[in-house]
N, C-alpha and C positions, 0 to 999 in steps of 0.2 A: 688307712689310719696309721697313726704313729705307733712306734714300737720301742718300748723301754730298753731293750737289749742294744739298740743302735746308739743310745746316749751313754750307756754305762762306761764304755772305754774312755770316752772324753772326760767324764767326771773323775774316774780313777787316775787318769794321766795327770790331771791338774792337782789332785789331792795328795798323791804320794802315800807315805806311811804315817807312822806315829810322830806327832809334833806337839810340843807344849811351849807356847810363847806367851810370856806374861802380858804382853800387849794385846793378845787376841781375846776378845770377849767370849769366844767359844771355849776357852780353856784348853785342856788336853783334848786332842782329836786323833783319830786313826782313820785313814782313808777319808778324811773329811767329816767323820761322825764324832759328835761331841759326847762326852761322858753322860751328860743329861739325856741326850737322845738314846744312847745305848741302854741306860738304866730304864727308860720309859718302855723299852721293848723287852729287855731281858731280865729286869728285876732291879729294885732300888738298892740292893746290897752289892751290886757290881762295883768293882774297883777300877782304878786306872790300869792296874795290871791285867784285869780282865779285858779292858778296852784294847790294850796293847796286843792281846791274843785274839782279837776279833777275827773271825774267818771271812773269807770272800763270800761264802754262802750267807752268813749273818749280815754282811754289808748289803748284799742283794735284797734281803728281806726288808731292811730299813729303807733302802733307796726306793723300792717299789711301793711300799705301804705309805711311807711318810712324805714322799716327794712326788713320784710319778702319779700315784693314785690320787693324791691330794689335788693335783691339777686336772684330774679326770683325763689325763693325756691320751689314754687309749681312744678317746672320742675326738681328738684333734686330727683333722685330715692331713695337715702339713707337718711332716717330721721336723722341718727346720723350726717351725713355730713351737712345737712341743719341746724341742731341744733348748731353745733360748729361754722359754718360760720356766721349765723345770729346773734348769741350771740356776736361774735367778732365785727361785725358791730355795734351792739347796744352799746357795751362797748367802742369802739375805733374809731368810725366814718369810714372815707374812708380807713384808714389803714386795716380795716377788710375786704376790697375787694381787695385793691392793693397788699398786701403781698400774699394772696392766689393766685392771678393772676400770680405773679412772680413764685410761687411754681409750678403752673400748666403749666408754659411755654407759656402762652398766652399774648396778648397785655396788658400791665399794664396801664389801662386808668381809673380805678375806676368805669367802667360801665359794668354791667353784661349783656352779650349778648349770642347769640347762641354758640359761640366758647368757652366761659367760661363754660357754662352749659355742652356742649359736653365733654370738658376736665374733668370736675368733674365726670360725669357719666361713663366715660371710665376708670377711675382709680379704683384700688382695694380700697374698702371702708375703711377697717381697716388701710391699709397703709396710705391713705390720711388723715384719722382722726388723726392718731398718728403724722404725719408730721405737720399738722395744729396745733395740740395741742402744740407741741414743739415750733413752730414758735410763737405762742401766748406767751409762757413763755419767749422766747428770747426777744420779743417785750416789755414785762413788764420790763425785766432787763434793756433794753436800755432807756426806758422813765424814769426809776428811776435813772439812771446814769445822764441823761441830765437835769432832773428837780428834785432836791433833795426833794422838797415838796411832790412828789409822793410816797416817801418811806413809808409814814404812811399808805398808801392804799395797799402796795405790798402784804402783807400776805392775805388780803381779796380777792384781785384779783386772786392770785394763788390758793387759796382755791376754788374759783368759777371755774376756769379752770380745776382744778383737780377733781372737782365733776362731770364733764362731762365724761361719760364713753361710750365706744362703746358697744351697746347692740345688741345682736343677737336674732332672734325670736326663 
C-alpha cells in the first residue's frame, strides 16, 4: 500500500517556503498551505505571521489529514497513483478528486469511498497514471484559459506535473 512519507519530500520540494502572490487565488501560503487551511486546523484567529512560523510538524498534520487521508491513499496499492492523485488534490482542491472520479467511471461526488478506491486498484497502474497526468495537464490549460492571471504559473505547474514519473521496482 502507498505511504504518505514517500510523497512528502516531493510536495515540500515544489512548494518551498512563504509566498504571497496577489495573482494566486490561495493568497498567502507557506510550504503550500494557505492561511484558510491553516486556520481550519489551528484556529480562526491565526494570522499570516502565524502561518509564516508554521513548523514542519504542523505541515505534516495538514498534509496527512486534509490531503493524503482525504484520498484514502493508505488504501491505494500503487504508490505512483497515490502520489499523482494526492498531489493533484494538494494543488487544485476538489478537482483533484472529482476529475479522477469521472475518469474512473464512479460517482463524481468529491468524496473518496470504497468504490473509488476499488476502481483505482482495479486499473492498470501505468495506464491510469498516464491518463491522470494528461487530465492534469488539460485541467491546467482550462484554468489558464478561463483565468488569464493563472498563465504566469502555467510553466511551473506543468514542470511539477511532468516531474511525476511512474516508477517501477
